[in-house]
Structures are given as C-alpha cells and as structure tokens.
N, C-alpha and C positions, 0 to 999 in steps of 0.2 A: 815897478819902483814903489818902495814902500812909502806911506804918507807920514811915517814916525821915524824918528831917529833910533829908537831901540824899542824892544818888546815891553820894557818896563813902562815906557812913555805911553805906548799904545794901550797897555792894560790900565793905566791910571786914566786915560781918555775914556776907554770903555766904561769905566765905574762911574765917571763923572755924567757921561751921556746916558747912562742908564737912570740915575736919579732924575735928569731933565726930562727923559721920556716918561717916566712914571707921573711927574708933575703935570706934563702936557695932556696925557690920556686922562688924567684925574679931572681936567676941565669938562669932560663929557661923561665919563664913565665914573658912577659913585661906587666905592667900594672894590670888590674883586681884585684886591692887590695880589693875591696867590695866583689868580688866574693870569694877570698880566705878567707876572714874573715868569711863570711857565711858558706863556706865549713867546716872550722875549728870548727865554733860555733856549726854545726849541729853533727859532729863527737863527740865532747866533751860533747854534750847534749844528745847523744844516739838517734840521729834523723836521718833522710834520707833526701837527697836533689834532687830536679827537677831543671835541668839545661836547659834553652831554649835558642836556639841561631842558626843563621844560620851556613851552613858547613864551615869549614876553620878557626874557632875562637880558636882552641887548646883546646877543651873540653876534648878530649881523652888524650892529652898531659898533661893537668893540672890535671887530676886525677891520671895517672900514676907517676907524678913527687910528688904528695901527697903522694902517697903509699911508695915511696922511701924514703922520708925524715922522715916518720912516722914508717919505718921499718915493714910494714904490707904486707901480701899476697894480691896480686891484680889479679882480673880475668876480662876480658871483654866479655859481651855476645851481640853479633849483634842480635837484634831483627829483623825477618823477617816474612812475612805472613806464611811460613810453619814450623815455630819454634813450638815445641811441649813442654807442661809442663815437661815431663821426661827430656827434654834437659837441663832444668834448675835447676830441684830439684833432679834428679836421678831416679833410677829404679830398681827393683828387676830383676835379671836374673838368669839363671842356670849356674853354673860353669861346669868345665869338668867332675866332679864327679856327676853331675845332682843335686847339692845341691843349694838351693835357697840363692843367695848372693846380697846385695845390693851394687849397684854402685853409688857413690856420683856424683851429678851434679855439673855444675859450681858455683852454689850458695854457696857452701861450701868453702868460702875464708872469708878474712877479709874486703876487699873493692871490691864492685861489681859495675862495669860500665854496666848498662843496655842501650845500646846505641840504639837510635831512638825506644824507648819504645812503641811509639804509632803506630809502623808499624806491630804489630802482633795483633791476634784477642783477645778479652776480655778473653777467656778461658785461654790462655797463660799468658796475664797479671796477671790473678788472682793466677798465681803459686807463685807470689811474695808476696801474702797478708799476709799469715801466717808467713813467714820468716820475713817481715818487723815489724810485731806487737808482735810476740811470740818469735823470734829468734830461731824458730826451723822449721822443716819440717815433715809432717806426710806421710808416705808411708805405704800402707797395713795395716792401724791402728797402725804401730810403729813410735814413735816420735824419731826423730833425732835431736840433739841439734847442733846448728850452732856455729863455732868458735867465740870467743869474742876477741876483739871488732869486731863489724859487722855493715857495713855501705853500703847503696845502694846509688849510684848516678845515676839517669836517665836522659837522655838527649832527647829533642825533637827538631825537625826542625820545626819552625813556618810558613815556606813559601811553602812547599811542603805538600798539603792536599790530592793528589791523593794517593789512596792505603794505607791510614792511618786510624787508629781507634781511635777515642777519648777516653781518660782514664776515666773509671767511677769514680764517685764522691767518692766512698768508697777507690779506688786506690789513688786518690789525697789526700784524707785526710791522708793517711800514711805517706806523706811527711811533715817533719818539716817545710821546706823552699822551695820555688821556686825563682830562681834566672834568670833573663833576662840578657843575655850576649850580649852586644852592639859591634859595631865595634871600633877597636882602633882608637886613634887620629892619625894624620899625623905623629907627633914625635914618637910615640909609634909604628907605623907601620915601620918606618924607622929602628928603632931598631930591630923589629922582622925580617926584611928582612937582615939586616946586620949580625945578629948572626945566621941565619939559611942557609945561603948560602956559608958557608965555612965549612971546615972539623973538626974545633974546637968543641968539646962537653964539657960542663961544668962537673966537678965531683961534685955529690951531696953527702952531709954528712948524715948520719943517725942521726937526732937530738933527737929523743925520743923513748923510748921502748914501747913494748905492755903493759908490767906490769905498766908504768907511765900513758898510755893512759887510763887504767882501773881505776887507782887510782884517776885521774883527773875527770873522768866521775862521780865516787862516790863522789868527793869533791864538784862538782856542785850541786847534789842533797842535800848536807848537808849545803850548804851556806844559811845564814839567809837572811830573805827577810820581810820587814815591811808590816804590814796589808794593809796600804794604796795603796802600790804598787801593791799587789795582786788585791785588789778591782779596781784599775784602769784598770789592765789588763782584768779583767772579765767585767767591765763595757764597755770597748772597743769592745770587742767581741759581747755583748749584743745589742750595738747600730747598729752592722751590720745586726740585724735581722728585717726585715720590718715588719710593723704593728704589734709591740710589745710594752711591757710597756716602754721600754728605748730607741726605735727607734727614729731618728731623721727625719725632714723633706726630706732632701737629701736621707736618707736610704728608706723611703717610697716612694720617687719620683722615684728613679734610681736603686734600688736593687731588684732582683727577689727572691735572697735566701741569707742568712747569714750564718756565721761561727758557727761550732758547739763547744761543750766543749773541745774537743782536742786542738782548737786553743788556748783556754785560758791557757791549761797546757803548750804549747809550748812557748807561750809569756813569761810566767814566768820562764821556765828553760832557754829560749833564753836570757832574760834580766840578769839572774844570770851568764850565761856564758860570756855575753858580758861585764859585770862589772868585772869579774875576770881576763879575758884576758886583760883588759885595766888598771889592777892595782888597782881595787876597791875590797872591800870584801863584799860588799852588794850591790844589784842594786837599782837604783831609777827610776823615772818615765822616764827620758832620755833614760835609758837602754831598757826599754819597747817600747818606739817610735823608736829607733834604729834598732829592729828586727821586728817591727809591719809589715812592707809592705811585706818582704819576707814571713812572716807567714800566713799573711791573703790573699794574692792577688789571690791565687789558691783555697780558700775556699768560695769566694762570687761570685755571678753570677749577672752581670748587666742585667737590662731590655732593651728592644728595644729603650726606651726614651733616656736612656744614651748613647747607641750606636749612634743614631741620632744626639745627640748634642755633640758627640765626648768627652763625659767625661770618663775618664780613671779609672780603679780600683785604681790606686795609688792616684789619685786626691781625691776620695771619702774616702779612708782610712785616708789622711791627714786633710780632713775636720772634721774627728770624733775626733782628738785630743783636 
C-alpha cells in the first residue's frame, strides 16, 4: 500500500524531506554538503558508498548522525587484520541443549559502517560481497535475508598504506559511489572547534521513517527517464574503456581499464535520484554529470603515463563529457 496518492506527490515529499534532512544533519556536521548529498543519493538509490579521507574528518560521526535522522539501526564494524568473516555475517553455534542455532553477525542492521575496510584480508572483505549485492547472507547453505533498507558505508584512510589490503575490483564495483573527504576550510574548522569543545549537544529529530525510505527507493526506480539520457550515460561509460569502438584519445592514452555495465546502471539510478531530490520529476544530462565522478572514479584505472603526467581520474572523466 503506497503512502502517497501519486508518484508526483511522493516526489514532492522526497524533495521536501531532503531539504529537512540536510538542515538536521547540519546541526552536527559542518560543511560536507556534497558528501551528505552523495550519501543520501546512495541510500535512496539502494546503493552503497565508499568514503575516503584522512582520520579526524568526522566520517563515523556523519554516518551515525545520518542513521539518527533517518531513524535506522546503525552498527559499526572496525576492520582489523584478525577480523573473521563470521564476525561480520554470523555463525552457527550449539546452544545449551546442543541444538544448532544461528547467531546473527553485525551485518544484520540497516546501516553498516565498515570502518577502515582495507585493513582486513580479502577473505574477510569478501564476506560483504553477497550482502551488498543480494541483501542476504548464506550460512551452511541457508539464506538469511537482511533487514531493509540496507546500506554499507565503508571508509578508507588514503595515507596509511602499511598493513592494508587493497580492495579487489569486484568489491569496489559493489559500491555505487566513492567520495573523497577533504579538509574543512578555515571558517568551517572554526565552527567545528567552537561547537565540539563545549558541553552542548544538539538534539536531532527523526525526519523520515523506514517505510518512507523504502517507498522512495521504489519511487526512484519508477521515475521516467528519456532515452537520450540513458544513451548518454551508457555512452559515457563506454568512453572509459580503452581501445574499444567508442574510446577517445584520452582514454587510449591514459587509462588501463574502464568501467563495467554496473556503472551505467548506477549512473541512471543516481541521475534519477539527483533529479528527484532537487525537485525535478525526470533526470536530464546535467543530472548524469552531477553523479558521474562519484560513480566512475573507483571503476577506472589510470596507466603509468597518466600518473607520470599527474592527470587525475576526475580530470579524465570530465574530459569525456
């Protein structure tokens, strides 16, 4: 049963709630408007997000604040070299009557913060693969469905390489967006220090319910999109693939590997969500471009020539527009 009388009414409600969510999150998080927008875009598009930034930029605070205003369960998993897959997904154990019982792991929550995901070996990283794609985990041949909505936010520290394990391409491809968190400006840092060195703590209001989030996720899937916008998104992804029919000179010269079909899907879904969040009922090419860097940057690999000439992934993506 729909919570709204029409898709137009639901779209108007989503845009209104989006503005309220940003205002509520801003009570705790100073700046980071684009990061907040991409996180909410990922959640409403049923995607996941990879957050990359140095320590102390409020990554954990941001996601816990997000869970509060969305009224969702939140669990944090600290990834370490000795973390086991069963610590994440759960395991079967014997109870006091010697009956086999499944004990749920930390993955059984609405929002999962996979903190420093690259500090654990690939075997443990792979424990997230099924949950991120199928929204379930399989233990001893039995499938256990995860609660909905389900959202994984993984963090990485870009400057500490010792004791880290690079994420496999299959794992990276599961993330809808990757977001680079930069240092705050001088004015923003003054506000942060002023607000966090007193006893005052802001009271956060719950803006939106679980049922509404699921309703909006379905609404975004139903949102109409023009054929030329779909073709633009797919063409943009094809241009990232070196030495193919639609590759460009920049692609052939500077890229080792391009994005796969999942990138095209997320570009269209992200464009739909971006349009609806900002008060439009259907996305255009500008909406695809607004989400393109976050969707593509972790799916394409630069070659040595690009690194030597200091050409960034973001530069190359913008050249493909």
